C-alpha positions as CSV (number, residue, x, y, z in Angstrom):
1,M,105.6,71.3,108.0
2,Y,103.4,74.2,107.3
3,S,102.5,74.6,103.9
4,A,99.7,71.5,103.9
5,L,97.4,74.1,106.2
6,S,96.8,77.9,104.7
7,P,98.7,79.9,105.5
8,Y,98.3,82.0,107.7
9,R,97.2,85.9,106.7
10,I,98.3,89.6,108.5
11,I,97.4,92.4,107.8
12,T,98.5,96.0,108.5
13,V,96.7,98.5,109.1
14,C,97.0,102.8,109.5
15,T,95.2,105.5,107.4
16,G,95.6,105.9,103.9
17,N,97.9,102.8,103.1
18,I,101.4,105.1,102.0
19,C,103.3,104.9,105.1
20,R,103.0,102.7,108.6
21,S,101.4,100.2,107.4
22,P,103.0,99.6,104.1
23,M,106.7,99.9,105.7
24,A,105.2,96.7,109.0
25,Q,103.7,94.8,106.2
26,L,107.3,94.2,103.9
27,M,110.1,94.4,107.6
28,L,107.6,91.5,108.3
29,T,107.0,89.7,105.0
30,E,111.0,90.2,105.2
31,A,111.3,88.7,108.8
32,F,109.0,85.7,107.9
33,D,110.9,84.9,104.1
34,A,113.9,84.7,106.4
35,G,112.4,83.0,109.3
36,G,111.8,80.3,107.0
37,L,108.8,80.9,106.7
38,G,107.5,82.6,103.9
39,G,105.0,80.3,102.2
40,A,103.4,79.8,105.0
41,V,102.7,83.3,106.1
42,V,101.4,86.1,104.1
43,V,100.9,89.2,105.1
44,D,99.3,93.0,103.1
45,S,98.0,96.1,104.2
46,A,95.3,98.4,104.5
47,G,94.8,101.9,104.7
48,T,91.1,103.1,106.9
49,T,90.2,106.0,104.3
50,S,90.4,106.4,100.4
51,Y,92.6,109.7,100.6
52,E,95.7,107.9,99.0
53,A,93.7,104.8,97.3
54,G,96.2,104.1,94.0
55,H,98.8,105.6,95.0
56,P,102.6,103.9,95.9
57,I,104.5,104.4,98.9
58,D,105.6,107.8,100.3
59,P,108.7,108.0,99.0
60,R,110.2,109.2,102.6
61,A,109.4,105.2,103.6
62,A,110.4,103.9,100.8
63,R,114.1,105.4,101.3
64,V,113.3,103.9,105.0
65,L,112.5,100.7,103.7
66,S,115.3,101.0,101.3
67,A,118.2,101.6,103.5
68,H,117.5,97.9,105.0
69,R,117.8,96.2,101.5
70,I,113.4,96.6,101.6
71,R,112.1,96.7,98.1
72,S,108.4,98.2,98.7
73,E,108.4,99.6,94.3
74,G,104.9,97.4,93.8
75,H,103.0,98.7,96.9
76,I,99.4,99.9,96.2
77,A,98.1,101.7,98.4
78,R,94.1,100.6,98.8
79,I,91.4,100.9,101.5
80,W,90.3,98.5,104.0
81,R,87.9,95.3,102.6
82,P,84.8,94.4,105.4
83,E,84.8,91.0,104.3
84,W,88.8,91.0,105.4
85,F,87.4,90.8,109.1
86,R,87.1,87.4,108.2
87,E,89.7,86.7,106.0
88,R,92.1,88.0,107.8
89,D,94.1,86.0,111.3
90,L,95.8,88.9,112.5
91,I,95.2,92.5,112.1
92,L,97.3,94.9,113.4
93,A,96.4,98.8,114.2
94,L,98.8,100.9,113.8
95,D,97.8,104.0,115.8
96,V,95.1,104.0,118.6
97,D,92.3,105.7,115.5
98,H,93.0,102.6,113.5
99,Y,92.1,100.0,116.6
100,G,89.0,101.5,117.4
101,W,88.6,101.7,113.9
102,L,88.6,98.3,112.9
103,H,86.9,97.7,116.4
104,E,83.9,99.7,115.6
105,A,83.6,97.6,112.4
106,A,84.0,94.4,113.6
107,P,80.9,92.6,112.9
108,D,81.4,90.0,116.0
109,S,83.6,88.8,118.7
110,E,85.7,86.1,117.2
111,T,87.0,89.2,114.8
112,L,87.5,91.7,117.6
113,A,90.0,89.1,119.3
114,K,92.0,89.3,115.8
115,I,92.2,93.4,115.7
116,R,95.8,93.9,118.6
117,M,98.6,96.9,118.5
118,L,101.4,96.7,116.2
119,R,103.1,98.0,119.6
120,S,101.8,95.6,122.2
121,F,104.0,92.4,120.6
122,D,106.8,95.0,121.3
123,P,108.0,93.5,124.7
124,S,109.0,97.4,125.8
125,A,105.5,97.9,125.0
126,T,104.0,95.3,128.4
127,G,102.0,97.0,130.3
128,R,101.2,99.9,128.8
129,S,98.2,101.0,127.5
130,T,96.6,100.6,124.4
131,L,96.2,104.2,124.4
132,D,99.8,104.2,124.7
133,L,101.1,102.0,121.3
134,G,100.4,104.0,118.8
135,I,102.7,105.4,115.9
136,E,102.1,108.8,115.4
137,D,101.8,109.8,111.4
138,P,104.8,110.1,110.2
139,W,103.5,112.1,106.9
140,Y,103.2,115.3,108.9
141,G,107.5,114.9,110.0
142,G,110.7,114.6,108.0
143,H,112.6,112.4,107.6
144,H,113.4,111.4,111.2
145,D,110.3,110.5,111.8
146,F,110.2,107.7,109.5
147,D,113.0,106.4,110.7
148,V,111.5,106.5,114.5
149,T,108.3,104.8,112.6
150,W,111.1,101.6,111.6
151,D,112.4,101.7,114.9
152,L,108.6,101.7,116.6
153,I,107.8,99.1,113.9
154,R,111.4,96.3,114.0
155,A,111.0,97.1,118.1
156,A,107.1,94.5,117.2
157,V,108.2,92.4,114.6
158,P,109.9,89.7,117.2
159,G,107.1,89.6,118.8
160,I,104.9,88.9,115.9
161,V,107.0,86.7,114.5
162,A,106.8,84.6,117.5
163,H,103.5,84.8,118.0
164,T,102.6,83.8,114.4
165,R,105.5,80.6,115.3
166,E,103.1,80.3,117.8
167,A,99.4,80.2,116.1
168,L,101.5,78.1,113.0
169,A,102.2,74.8,115.8
170,A,98.8,74.9,116.7
171,R,97.3,74.5,113.8
172,Q,99.2,71.9,113.2
173,H,98.7,70.5,116.4
174,A,95.3,71.2,115.5
175,Q,95.4,69.2,112.3
176,Q,97.2,65.7,113.4
177,H,94.6,65.5,116.2
178,D,91.1,66.9,114.3
179,P,91.3,67.1,110.4
180,Q,88.2,68.6,110.2
181,Q,88.0,71.7,112.7
182,V,91.2,72.8,110.6
183,R,89.4,72.7,107.5
184,S,86.7,74.6,108.9
185,I,88.7,77.3,111.2
186,S,90.5,78.1,108.0
């Protein structure tokens, strides 16, 4: 149903791109594949800094993902590129500092509308201030902190999937009623 359209592109963003954002990327990819949207949605990730660029995922993050049968061996950390503001449909910040950084760097109001806190999709976080939606960096902690990160991301995944389904349905509807408009927004 969605294959005629360009993929819906989501990027998850944290500091170094070795813990939170790759966990979110891979968890979302798994959820979209399981929900039959694998061909319609592309998820990637990046860091706001170059500290870890070129490095693999943190072994503790890989352990949590592996325990849930999600592979992470191919992940290589990378830094955010400005053109992704235009090329992505949804930009998910993992913590408030990433959210602030993305807001400051955003080139226009259209781009600002794409930036959300990942946990804003968690129904248990409804009504909370943006400042209360961050996921603390587990890098400074131990295995338990990575389990907490898993749980916080997992709670938001169904909401992100539902949001994406709605966005894809809106694109499909727009294509049926005004194909020219879809080409210009995709």
